[in-house]
C-alpha positions as CSV (number, residue, x, y, z in Angstrom):
1,M,82.7,163.1,77.8
2,H,84.8,163.7,74.9
3,R,86.4,166.6,73.4
4,P,84.7,167.1,69.9
5,I,86.4,165.9,67.5
6,D,88.4,168.1,64.9
7,P,86.3,168.5,61.5
8,A,89.9,168.4,59.9
9,L,90.2,164.8,61.0
10,D,90.6,162.1,58.6
11,L,88.3,160.0,60.1
12,F,88.8,157.0,58.0
13,A,93.0,157.5,58.2
14,E,92.3,157.6,62.2
15,I,90.4,154.8,62.6
16,E,92.5,152.5,60.1
17,K,95.9,153.7,62.6
18,L,93.2,152.5,65.5
19,K,93.2,148.9,64.1
20,K,96.2,148.5,63.1
21,K,97.5,150.0,66.7
22,K,94.5,148.0,68.6
23,M,94.8,144.4,66.9
24,L,91.2,144.7,67.1
25,S,88.7,143.4,65.3
26,Y,85.4,145.6,63.3
27,L,82.7,143.7,62.4
28,P,79.8,145.8,60.6
29,H,76.1,144.8,59.7
30,Y,75.1,145.2,56.3
31,Y,72.4,147.5,57.0
32,Q,74.9,150.1,57.8
33,N,75.9,153.5,56.2
34,A,78.0,152.5,53.5
35,D,81.2,154.8,55.0
36,I,81.0,152.2,58.3
37,Q,80.8,149.2,55.6
38,D,84.0,150.1,53.5
39,I,86.4,150.5,56.8
40,A,85.3,146.9,57.6
41,D,87.5,144.1,58.2
42,F,84.4,141.9,57.8
43,R,80.7,142.9,57.0
44,G,77.7,140.4,57.1
45,D,74.4,139.7,58.4
46,S,73.4,138.2,61.5
47,L,74.6,135.2,60.8
48,G,78.1,136.0,59.1
49,L,78.7,137.9,62.0
50,A,78.5,135.4,64.5
51,Q,80.6,133.1,62.7
52,Q,83.1,135.7,62.1
53,A,82.8,137.0,65.8
54,E,83.4,133.4,67.1
55,K,86.6,132.6,65.5
56,T,88.2,135.7,65.7
57,T,91.5,136.2,67.5
58,A,91.3,139.7,68.3
59,D,91.3,140.8,71.7
60,I,89.0,143.8,71.2
61,I,85.6,143.3,68.9
62,V,84.0,146.9,67.8
63,F,80.6,145.9,66.4
64,A,78.7,148.6,64.6
65,G,75.3,146.8,64.5
66,V,72.4,147.1,67.4
67,H,72.6,146.0,70.7
68,F,71.7,141.9,70.2
69,M,74.6,141.6,68.0
70,A,77.2,143.1,70.0
71,E,75.4,140.7,73.0
72,T,75.7,137.6,70.8
73,A,79.3,138.5,70.0
74,K,79.6,138.7,73.7
75,L,78.1,135.8,74.6
76,L,80.4,134.0,72.4
77,N,84.0,135.8,73.1
78,P,83.0,136.0,77.2
79,N,86.4,137.0,77.8
80,K,87.0,139.4,75.1
81,K,86.0,143.4,75.3
82,V,83.1,144.0,72.9
83,L,82.2,147.5,72.0
84,L,79.6,149.1,70.4
85,P,79.4,152.4,69.1
86,D,75.9,153.8,70.6
87,L,74.7,151.8,73.2
88,R,71.1,153.3,72.1
89,A,71.3,151.2,69.0
90,G,68.6,148.8,69.8
91,C,66.2,146.7,67.6
92,S,62.1,147.2,67.4
93,L,62.2,143.3,67.0
94,A,64.2,142.5,70.1
95,D,62.2,144.7,72.2
96,S,58.7,143.2,70.8
97,C,59.5,140.7,73.2
98,P,59.8,141.8,76.8
99,P,61.6,139.0,79.2
100,A,59.6,138.8,81.7
101,A,56.5,138.7,79.4
102,F,58.2,135.7,77.3
103,K,59.2,133.6,80.2
104,A,55.3,133.9,81.5
105,F,54.4,132.8,77.7
106,K,57.0,130.0,77.9
107,E,55.4,128.6,80.9
108,Q,51.8,128.7,79.4
109,H,53.3,125.9,77.0
110,P,55.6,124.2,79.1
111,D,56.0,120.9,76.7
112,H,57.0,123.0,74.1
113,V,60.7,123.5,72.6
114,V,61.6,126.9,72.2
115,I,63.3,128.0,68.8
116,S,64.4,131.8,68.9
117,Y,65.6,133.8,65.7
118,I,69.1,135.4,66.7
119,N,67.3,138.6,66.5
120,C,66.5,138.5,70.2
121,T,68.3,139.5,73.4
122,A,70.2,137.6,76.0
123,D,67.8,137.4,78.0
124,I,65.3,135.8,75.7
125,K,68.3,133.2,74.2
126,A,69.1,132.4,77.8
127,L,65.1,131.3,78.1
128,S,65.3,129.2,74.2
129,D,66.5,125.9,73.7
130,I,67.3,126.3,70.3
131,I,68.6,129.4,68.5
132,C,68.4,130.0,64.4
133,T,69.3,132.3,61.8
134,S,66.8,133.5,58.8
135,S,68.9,131.8,56.8
136,N,68.5,127.9,58.7
137,A,65.4,128.3,60.4
138,I,63.5,126.0,58.5
139,K,66.5,123.2,58.7
140,I,66.2,123.8,62.5
141,V,62.3,123.5,62.5
142,E,62.0,120.4,60.1
143,S,65.0,118.9,62.7
144,V,62.6,118.9,65.5
145,P,60.9,115.7,66.0
146,L,57.1,115.8,64.5
147,N,56.1,115.0,68.6
148,K,57.7,118.0,70.1
149,K,55.4,120.7,70.0
150,I,57.2,124.3,69.1
151,I,57.4,127.6,70.6
152,F,58.8,130.1,67.8
153,A,59.9,133.6,68.6
154,P,60.2,136.7,68.1
155,D,59.4,137.0,64.8
156,K,55.9,136.1,64.0
157,N,56.2,136.9,60.2
158,L,59.4,134.6,60.1
159,G,57.4,132.4,62.2
160,A,54.6,132.2,59.7
161,Y,56.4,131.9,56.5
162,I,58.4,128.7,58.0
163,V,55.2,127.0,58.9
164,K,53.9,127.9,55.4
165,K,57.2,126.3,53.9
166,T,57.7,123.0,56.4
167,G,53.5,122.4,57.5
168,R,54.7,122.8,60.8
169,E,52.5,123.9,63.6
170,M,54.1,126.6,65.7
171,V,53.1,128.4,68.6
172,L,54.6,132.0,67.3
173,W,55.4,134.9,69.8
174,D,53.7,138.3,68.4
175,G,56.5,140.0,67.5
176,A,58.1,141.6,64.5
177,C,60.5,144.4,63.2
178,M,59.4,148.1,62.4
179,V,61.0,148.3,59.2
180,H,60.2,145.0,57.6
181,E,56.2,145.6,58.3
182,I,56.1,149.2,57.1
183,F,56.7,148.3,53.5
184,S,53.8,149.2,51.3
185,L,51.9,146.4,48.9
186,E,50.3,149.0,47.2
187,K,53.3,150.9,46.0
188,I,55.3,147.5,45.5
189,V,52.3,146.8,43.1
190,K,53.2,149.7,41.2
191,L,56.9,149.3,41.2
192,K,56.0,145.9,39.8
193,Q,54.3,147.7,37.1
194,Q,56.6,150.3,36.1
195,H,59.6,147.6,36.6
196,P,58.2,144.6,34.7
197,H,61.4,142.5,34.4
198,A,62.8,143.5,38.2
199,K,62.9,140.4,40.3
200,V,61.1,141.4,43.6
201,I,63.7,140.0,46.5
202,A,62.2,140.1,50.4
203,H,63.3,139.5,53.7
204,P,61.2,136.4,55.2
205,E,60.5,139.0,58.3
206,C,58.2,141.2,55.5
207,E,54.3,140.5,56.4
208,A,53.0,137.6,54.1
209,H,51.2,139.6,51.9
210,V,54.4,141.3,50.6
211,L,56.1,138.1,50.4
212,K,53.6,136.9,47.8
213,Q,54.7,139.2,45.5
214,S,58.2,138.4,45.7
215,D,60.4,136.1,43.0
216,F,63.0,135.2,45.9
217,I,62.9,135.2,50.0
218,G,65.5,135.0,52.1
219,S,68.2,136.1,54.3
220,T,70.2,139.2,53.7
221,T,72.9,137.5,52.5
222,A,71.1,135.1,50.5
223,L,69.4,138.4,49.2
224,L,72.8,139.9,47.9
225,N,74.0,136.1,46.6
226,Y,70.6,136.4,44.6
227,T,71.3,139.9,42.8
228,I,74.8,138.2,41.9
229,Q,73.9,135.4,40.6
230,N,70.5,135.9,38.6
231,A,70.8,137.4,35.4
232,A,67.9,140.0,36.2
233,D,69.7,144.0,35.2
234,A,66.8,144.8,37.7
235,F,66.0,144.3,41.7
236,I,63.2,145.6,43.9
237,V,64.6,145.0,47.3
238,V,62.3,144.6,50.2
239,T,64.4,144.8,53.1
240,E,66.2,147.5,55.0
241,S,68.1,149.5,52.1
242,G,71.7,149.5,53.5
243,I,72.1,146.4,51.8
244,I,71.9,148.0,48.1
245,H,75.5,149.7,48.7
246,Q,77.4,146.1,48.6
247,M,74.4,144.6,45.8
248,Q,75.8,148.0,43.6
249,L,79.2,147.3,44.4
250,A,79.2,143.5,43.6
251,S,76.4,144.0,40.3
252,P,77.3,147.5,39.2
253,A,75.6,147.2,35.7
254,K,72.7,146.3,37.6
255,S,69.6,148.4,39.2
256,F,68.4,148.0,42.9
257,I,65.0,149.9,43.5
258,P,64.4,150.2,47.6
259,A,61.0,149.3,48.4
260,P,58.9,152.3,49.9
261,P,57.0,151.9,53.2
262,E,53.2,153.1,53.7
263,N,54.2,156.4,54.6
264,T,56.4,159.2,53.2
265,C,59.5,158.6,55.8
266,A,62.4,156.6,54.6
267,C,60.8,153.5,57.2
268,N,62.8,151.1,54.9
269,D,66.5,152.2,56.5
270,C,66.4,151.3,60.3
271,P,66.7,154.1,62.7
272,H,68.4,152.1,65.3
273,M,71.2,150.5,62.9
274,K,71.7,154.4,61.8
275,L,72.3,155.5,65.2
276,N,76.4,154.3,64.6
277,T,78.1,157.0,62.7
278,L,81.4,157.1,61.6
279,E,82.5,159.8,64.4
280,K,81.1,157.3,67.0
281,L,82.9,154.7,65.3
282,Y,86.3,156.6,66.1
283,L,85.6,157.7,69.7
284,C,84.5,154.0,70.3
285,M,88.2,152.9,69.2
286,K,90.0,155.4,70.8
287,Y,88.7,155.2,74.1
288,E,87.5,151.8,74.0
289,V,83.8,152.6,75.1
290,P,81.1,152.0,75.4
291,E,81.5,148.3,76.2
292,V,78.6,145.3,76.0
293,I,78.6,144.0,79.3
294,I,76.3,140.9,79.9
295,P,75.6,139.5,83.3
296,R,77.5,136.2,84.3
297,I,73.7,134.3,85.3
298,L,73.2,135.1,81.5
299,Q,76.4,133.8,80.3
300,K,75.6,130.6,82.0
301,S,72.4,130.5,80.9
302,T,73.0,130.9,77.1
303,S,76.2,128.7,77.0
304,S,73.5,125.7,77.4
305,T,71.4,127.1,74.8
306,E,72.0,125.2,71.3
307,T,73.1,127.9,68.7
308,N,72.3,126.8,65.6
309,A,73.9,130.0,63.3
């Protein structure tokens, strides 16, 4: 147990001191709170963070995101210490694909190549042949020979989007992200009527009926880049609302409207991502816990999996 943090302590200054003193690499996801993003060495989506984790020279990586992301960093850096401010920061999508159930599902389709979206646990990665991201999933699927059957996991919505774009039949695991499935089609249509000049941009983890309303569909980074490059002055953003902070920083003269959920809660915020706080980040850096540990048997299994991040 750690002592309570002095409320007078300047956490921003203390975190900067710890970063310099310990020569650590601090990597938060775009879906984190703004104050956690602002003090980053590098911030990004699953793809960008995986790439950055792979090339970092730091001995300690502090990952502000959800557990599977920190696991990915550990898989890429088995000899480095990887820390996560709150080990309870899970992922509804990753949790929707239990390893034992997926193993049995895979055994029912022995002649299929398994392509898994990077938003999954290390156990699922170990059961996969290829790992993709939302930004390169279409390219990866198209690279598989036509005579090879495919299982795509764990996100059925991303899988369905890929099927539509490529025309390739795939067996889809029935998993989904709670944030991207909660958006209200009715409310989005009303927002489009209220803001007729706004562009609707959505992540492919959203359901098909929501994607049909979109002017642009892409990964988190692709959505950010679209808002920078597109001439529109307003955007309805259909993904986790944390990315809006970076959109506003990059395009301060533009307006960004978070797409509303079906109910009255703030479900376009990922409750798992938001478990990480500035206070937990400070304690994590200071005491170098909690540490993400992956059994060696999983490290060996995933080392043979082709990663196309």
